[in-house]
C-alpha positions in Angstrom: 77.4 130.1 71.2 81.0 129.8 73.0 82.7 131.7 70.2 80.3 134.6 70.8 80.6 134.6 74.6 84.4 134.6 73.9 84.1 137.6 71.7 82.0 139.6 74.0 84.4 138.9 76.9 87.2 139.9 75.1 85.4 143.2 74.0 84.7 144.0 77.6 88.1 143.3 78.6 87.6 140.9 81.6 88.2 137.8 82.6 85.9 134.9 82.1 84.0 134.2 85.2 81.8 131.0 86.6 78.8 132.9 85.7 79.9 133.2 81.7 80.7 129.4 82.0 77.2 128.7 83.5 75.5 130.9 80.8 77.0 129.0 78.1 76.8 125.6 79.4 73.4 126.1 80.4 73.7 125.3 83.9 73.7 126.8 87.5 76.6 128.9 88.8 76.8 126.6 91.6 77.0 123.6 89.4 79.9 125.4 87.5 81.5 125.8 90.9 81.0 122.3 92.4 82.5 120.9 89.0 85.6 123.2 88.7 86.3 122.9 92.2 85.9 119.1 92.6 83.3 119.8 95.2 81.4 116.6 96.5 78.3 116.6 96.6 75.0 114.6 97.8 73.6 114.2 94.7 76.4 113.2 92.0 76.4 115.7 88.9 75.9 113.8 85.6 79.0 112.9 83.7 77.9 114.8 80.4 77.0 118.1 82.5 80.4 117.7 84.1 82.1 117.3 80.8 79.9 120.0 79.3 80.8 122.6 82.0 84.6 121.6 81.5 84.6 121.8 77.9 83.3 125.4 78.2 86.0 126.2 80.6 88.6 125.2 78.1 87.0 126.7 75.5 86.8 130.4 77.2 90.4 130.1 78.7 88.9 130.2 82.3 91.5 130.9 84.8 90.6 130.5 88.3 91.2 133.7 90.7 93.5 132.7 93.5 92.4 135.6 95.8 89.0 134.7 95.3 89.4 131.1 96.2 91.4 132.1 99.1 88.3 134.3 100.2 86.0 131.5 100.0 88.4 129.1 101.9 89.2 126.9 99.1 92.9 126.2 98.3 94.3 128.9 96.3 97.1 126.5 94.7 99.9 129.2 95.5 103.1 128.6 97.3 104.7 131.8 98.8 108.5 131.8 98.7 110.8 134.3 100.7 114.3 133.9 99.5 117.1 135.6 101.8 119.0 136.6 98.6 117.9 135.7 95.1 120.8 137.0 93.5 122.8 134.4 95.0 123.0 131.7 92.3 122.5 129.0 94.9 119.1 130.3 96.0 118.3 131.0 92.0 118.9 127.2 91.6 116.7 126.2 94.4 113.8 128.5 93.5 113.8 126.9 90.0 113.8 123.6 91.7 111.1 124.7 94.0 108.9 126.2 91.3 109.3 122.6 89.3 108.2 120.5 92.2 105.6 123.0 92.9 104.2 122.8 89.4 104.3 118.7 89.6 101.5 119.3 92.3 99.6 121.5 90.3 100.7 124.7 92.4 102.5 127.9 91.3 104.9 129.9 93.2 104.8 133.5 94.5 108.3 134.4 95.0 109.9 137.5 96.5 113.5 138.4 97.9 114.2 139.8 101.0 117.6 141.2 100.0 118.7 140.3 103.6 116.7 143.4 104.7 114.2 142.9 107.3 111.6 145.6 106.1 111.8 143.8 102.7 110.8 140.5 104.2 108.1 142.0 106.6 106.6 143.3 103.5 106.9 140.2 101.4 105.2 138.3 104.2 102.3 140.8 104.4 101.9 140.4 100.5 101.9 136.8 100.7 99.4 136.4 103.2 97.2 139.0 101.4 97.3 136.5 98.3 96.2 133.7 100.5 99.0 131.3 99.8 98.3 127.9 101.0 101.8 127.9 102.5 105.0 129.9 102.9 108.5 128.6 102.3 111.3 130.4 103.9 114.7 130.1 101.9 118.1 130.9 104.0 118.4 131.8 107.5 116.2 134.8 108.7 117.2 134.7 112.4 118.5 138.3 112.0 114.8 139.2 111.6 113.0 138.1 114.7 110.0 139.8 113.8 109.5 138.1 110.9 110.1 134.6 112.7 107.6 135.5 115.1 105.0 136.5 112.9 105.4 133.6 110.5 105.1 131.3 113.5 102.0 133.0 114.7 100.5 133.0 111.2 97.6 130.6 110.1 99.5 129.8 106.9 101.7 126.7 107.0 105.5 127.5 107.1 108.3 125.3 106.0 111.8 126.6 106.1 115.0 125.4 104.3 118.7 125.9 104.6 118.2 127.4 108.1 121.8 125.9 109.7 120.3 125.3 113.2 116.7 124.0 113.3 114.2 126.9 113.4 112.0 126.3 116.7 108.3 126.1 115.8 108.8 125.9 112.1 109.2 122.6 110.1 113.0 122.9 108.6 114.7 121.1 105.9 118.4 121.5 106.4 121.7 120.3 105.0 124.3 118.4 107.3 126.7 121.0 107.0 129.0 119.4 109.7 129.7 116.2 107.7 130.0 118.2 104.4 132.8 120.3 105.8 134.8 117.2 107.5 134.6 115.5 104.2 136.1 118.3 102.3 138.7 119.0 105.1 139.7 115.3 105.0 139.9 115.3 101.3 142.5 118.2 101.4 144.2 116.7 104.3 144.9 113.1 102.5 146.3 115.3 99.6 148.7 116.4 101.7 147.7 120.0 102.8 148.6 121.3 106.1 147.8 125.0 106.0 144.0 125.8 105.2 142.1 128.8 104.6 138.4 129.3 105.3 136.1 132.1 103.4 132.8 132.5 104.6 129.8 134.9 103.9 127.6 136.3 106.7 127.7 134.5 109.9 124.6 133.0 110.2 123.0 129.6 109.8 124.6 127.4 107.2 127.8 129.6 107.1 128.3 129.6 110.9 128.0 125.9 110.9 130.4 125.3 108.1 133.0 127.8 109.6 132.7 125.8 113.3 132.9 122.5 111.3 136.1 123.7 109.6 137.9 124.9 112.7 136.5 121.7 114.5 137.9 119.1 112.4 141.5 121.0 111.8 141.7 120.5 115.7 140.9 117.1 115.6 143.3 116.4 113.0 146.0 118.2 114.7 146.5 121.1 112.1 147.1 124.8 112.8 144.0 127.1 113.2 144.4 130.9 112.9 142.1 133.5 112.9 144.1 135.1 110.2 143.1 132.3 108.0 139.5 132.7 108.3 137.7 135.4 106.2 134.3 136.6 106.2 133.3 138.8 103.3 130.2 139.4 101.3 128.9 136.0 100.0 129.6 136.5 96.3 132.3 136.5 93.7 133.9 139.6 94.6 134.0 138.6 98.2 135.7 135.5 97.4 138.2 137.2 95.2 139.2 140.0 97.8 139.4 137.3 100.7 141.8 135.4 98.6 144.0 138.4 97.9 144.1 138.8 101.7 144.9 135.3 102.6 147.7 134.9 100.0 149.3 138.0 101.4 150.2 136.6 104.8 153.5 135.5 105.6 152.5 131.7 105.4 149.5 131.6 102.8 147.4 128.5 103.0 147.9 125.9 100.3 144.0 124.8 100.5 140.8 127.0 100.5 137.2 125.6 101.8 134.8 128.0 100.7 131.5 128.4 102.1 129.6 128.5 99.0 130.5 128.0 95.3 129.5 131.5 95.0 132.6 132.5 96.9 134.9 129.7 95.1 134.1 131.5 92.1 135.8 134.8 93.1 138.8 132.6 94.6 139.5 131.0 91.3 139.4 134.3 89.7 141.8 135.9 92.2 144.2 133.1 91.7 144.2 133.5 88.0 144.9 137.4 88.3 147.7 136.6 90.9 149.3 133.8 88.6 148.7 131.1 91.3 148.2 127.5 89.8 144.9 125.8 90.8 145.5 123.1 91.8 149.5 123.1 91.5 149.9 125.6 94.0 146.5 126.0 95.9 143.7 123.7 96.1 140.0 125.0 96.3 136.6 123.8 97.7 133.2 125.1 97.3 129.8 123.9 98.5 126.6 123.7 96.9 127.6 122.4 93.5 125.7 125.0 91.5 125.2 124.3 87.9 128.5 126.8 87.5 130.6 124.6 89.4 131.4 122.2 86.4 132.4 124.9 84.3 134.9 127.1 86.4 138.3 127.0 85.0 139.4 124.4 86.8 136.2 122.7 87.3 135.6 123.1 91.1 135.6 120.3 93.6 132.4 121.0 95.9 130.1 119.5 98.2 126.9 118.3 96.2 123.7 119.8 97.8 120.6 117.4 97.2 118.4 120.4 96.0 116.1 118.6 93.9 115.3 115.8 97.1 115.2 119.0 99.3 112.8 121.1 97.8 110.5 117.8 96.8 110.4 117.4 100.7 109.7 120.6 101.4 106.7 120.8 98.9 105.3 117.7 100.4 105.4 119.0 104.0 104.1 122.2 102.8 101.1 121.0 100.8 100.2 117.6 102.6 101.2 118.8 106.3 101.9 115.0 106.9 105.5 115.1 108.1 105.9 118.3 110.1 109.3 117.0 112.0 112.4 118.3 110.9 115.0 116.6 108.2 118.9 116.8 107.7 120.0 115.6 104.4 123.6 114.8 103.8 125.9 116.5 101.3 128.3 114.2 98.9 131.8 115.3 97.7 132.2 115.9 94.1 135.9 116.0 93.3 136.7 117.9 90.2 140.1 119.6 89.0 140.5 122.4 91.5 141.9 120.1 94.0 145.0 118.2 94.0 148.6 117.6 96.2 150.0 119.9 98.4 152.8 121.9 96.6 156.6 121.0 97.3 
């Protein structure tokens, strides 16, 4: 009977429904619904009936329809994710970790990239709400898109934000302590004798702004010179890092140490140093931020601040699903010393 039903469904080219399962299992559709949704009933369903329903569902390769579940008010087991820029290797790594954490809880992820554009971010929010996601997670600072933030705050769907820099008011936020990370990076370079520093950052929002501010703050505290010429803001990609280093090395007194706001930028810095014939770390030390997988395989391997992505995404999924810890969280990065930093030249 199961084989005949499966063949019939395949011939009709449609998805298996609860009605199909009920017909094959010889029970009512409401019984199938209660079994598959785990609904508690006043009159318990007999164990053999429950097992028969589950076996038929497996045999027919039944897949629940998230939209239909959402319309019924049940959990859809979907988490919506809006990433500021999926092309950034950091966010790609974060999405992968987030997907793993979601699957550990039986959830799937609906992903969209805002490409740093307000119109695309707004469209994504509408799509995710239409699909009745159980929660929406926002990766990266979206404060330059105030309408999106206002709509998310007003949404009936729970929202959790990661990597925002300053806390996002009204939304549970999971951040990294950018200030302590940059302080540790500058202190490491200063301990190696460096006195001329350069900073390369991407867009001046959230994490990047905090890292730049922490950079100038720590140099001032250490009594080291700071100059606007030694601070470069470029696109947050390898090309941006490449171009920024060329500009810095053309100065009358170029830096001997570079703090890059992201590993993506730092990879471009290393490439530019190679093209310019600058030895790293003999003539120039370079530190990144994030510790993306590529960082251990650059030439030379990149010294960087390790981002606890696994811990942060696990916490985000827990907050989104359980809604038990709605307050903000700040985790601390750790310095990973590799071969891209060394004593100051001369």
